[in-house]
C-alpha positions in Angstrom: 238.1 -48.6 105.1 236.7 -49.5 108.5 233.2 -49.7 107.0 234.4 -52.1 104.4 236.1 -54.3 107.0 233.0 -54.3 109.2 230.7 -55.2 106.3 233.1 -58.0 105.2 233.2 -59.3 108.8 229.4 -59.3 109.1 229.1 -61.2 105.8 231.6 -63.8 107.0 229.8 -64.2 110.3 226.4 -64.5 108.5 227.7 -67.1 106.1 229.4 -69.1 108.8 226.3 -69.1 111.0 224.3 -70.3 108.0 226.6 -73.2 107.5 226.4 -74.2 111.2 222.6 -74.0 111.1 222.5 -76.1 107.9 224.7 -78.8 109.5 222.5 -78.9 112.6 219.3 -79.5 110.5 218.5 -83.2 110.4 219.3 -84.6 107.0 216.5 -86.2 105.0 217.5 -89.8 104.3 217.1 -90.7 100.6 214.7 -93.6 100.5 215.9 -96.1 97.9 213.1 -98.4 96.9 213.9 -102.0 96.1 213.1 -102.9 92.5 209.6 -104.3 92.2 209.5 -108.0 91.3 206.8 -107.2 88.7 209.6 -105.5 86.6 210.9 -109.0 85.7 207.5 -110.3 84.5 207.5 -111.0 80.8 205.3 -109.0 78.5 202.0 -110.8 77.9 202.0 -112.6 81.3 198.8 -112.4 83.2 198.8 -110.8 86.7 196.0 -111.2 89.2 195.3 -107.9 91.0 192.7 -106.5 93.4 191.7 -103.0 92.4 189.1 -101.2 94.5 188.0 -104.6 95.8 187.6 -106.0 92.3 189.6 -109.1 91.3 191.1 -108.5 87.8 193.3 -110.4 85.4 195.6 -107.9 83.7 198.1 -108.5 80.9 201.6 -107.3 81.9 203.4 -104.7 79.8 207.1 -104.1 80.8 209.3 -103.7 77.7 209.7 -100.3 75.9 208.4 -102.0 72.7 205.3 -103.4 74.3 204.6 -100.0 76.1 204.9 -98.2 72.7 202.4 -100.7 71.1 200.0 -101.0 74.1 196.5 -101.7 72.7 197.3 -100.3 69.2 195.8 -102.4 66.4 193.9 -104.7 68.7 190.2 -105.4 68.3 189.5 -105.9 72.0 191.2 -105.6 75.4 192.9 -108.8 76.5 191.7 -110.4 79.7 190.3 -107.6 82.0 192.8 -105.0 80.8 196.5 -104.2 80.7 198.9 -103.1 83.4 202.0 -101.0 82.5 204.9 -100.8 85.0 207.4 -97.9 85.0 210.7 -97.8 86.8 210.4 -94.1 87.7 207.5 -92.3 89.3 206.7 -89.4 87.0 204.0 -87.6 85.0 203.2 -90.3 82.5 201.8 -89.8 79.0 199.7 -92.1 76.8 198.1 -91.6 73.4 195.5 -93.6 71.3 197.6 -94.3 68.2 195.9 -96.9 66.1 193.3 -97.6 68.7 190.1 -99.3 67.7 188.0 -98.9 70.9 187.8 -96.4 73.7 189.3 -97.1 77.1 189.7 -95.9 80.7 193.2 -95.0 81.8 193.9 -95.4 85.5 197.0 -93.7 86.9 198.6 -95.4 90.0 201.4 -94.3 92.3 202.7 -97.1 94.5 199.5 -98.9 95.5 197.0 -96.0 95.2 195.0 -94.7 92.2 195.9 -91.0 91.7 193.8 -90.3 88.6 191.5 -91.7 86.0 190.9 -90.6 82.4 187.5 -92.0 81.6 186.1 -93.0 78.2 189.2 -91.9 76.2 187.9 -91.9 72.6 189.6 -93.4 69.6 191.2 -90.9 67.2 189.2 -89.6 64.2 190.1 -91.5 61.1 193.0 -89.8 59.2 194.3 -88.0 62.3 198.0 -87.2 61.8 200.3 -88.8 64.4 201.4 -85.3 65.4 197.8 -84.3 66.0 196.9 -87.2 68.4 195.8 -86.0 71.8 198.2 -87.0 74.6 196.7 -88.0 77.9 198.8 -87.2 81.0 198.6 -88.1 84.6 197.8 -85.1 86.8 200.1 -86.6 89.5 203.2 -88.6 89.4 202.5 -92.3 88.8 204.5 -95.5 88.3 201.8 -97.9 87.1 199.0 -97.5 84.5 196.0 -99.8 84.0 194.0 -99.7 80.8 190.4 -101.0 81.0 187.4 -101.1 78.6 185.7 -97.7 78.6 183.2 -97.4 81.4 184.9 -100.1 83.5 186.3 -97.6 86.1 182.8 -96.3 86.8 181.2 -99.8 86.7 183.8 -101.2 89.1 183.7 -98.1 91.4 187.3 -97.2 90.9 188.2 -93.7 91.9 191.3 -91.7 93.1 192.3 -93.2 96.4 191.3 -96.7 95.5 193.8 -99.4 96.4 195.8 -101.7 94.1 197.0 -105.0 95.5 199.0 -107.3 93.4 198.2 -110.9 94.1 201.2 -113.2 94.5 
């Protein structure tokens, strides 16, 4: 009986001291980001950006419908490329459904390139939708830029390159 009481007392002391220690730890403040003003830009509007010291004109893609369509069924990339904005920073996925030309996919988190998928090929004719390759960012991203295949290399864009949206 005395052993059970001592064990219960030790457990209570251990739990209580853990609660005290947890309260004394500085609490991480959740950083709430203000919504980016680019989220209100209409699909198809043109945005001037600087990416890795290159001035580019990119077509904005914001709505779910426009994101699903992307460059599907287009014969060429509009302006210098397309820029997709996402409300959440996450691992993002793209596919090449109904694409007619290869592209470079640039994954961006905040204002920094975190990955590049170069020379993404068009699907083989007759590829079932369920068999299309899915291209995912290796790191969490909130912005994606699609450029003509080879443009990332030509423009010297690499992970760590900066994105600056011109106002």
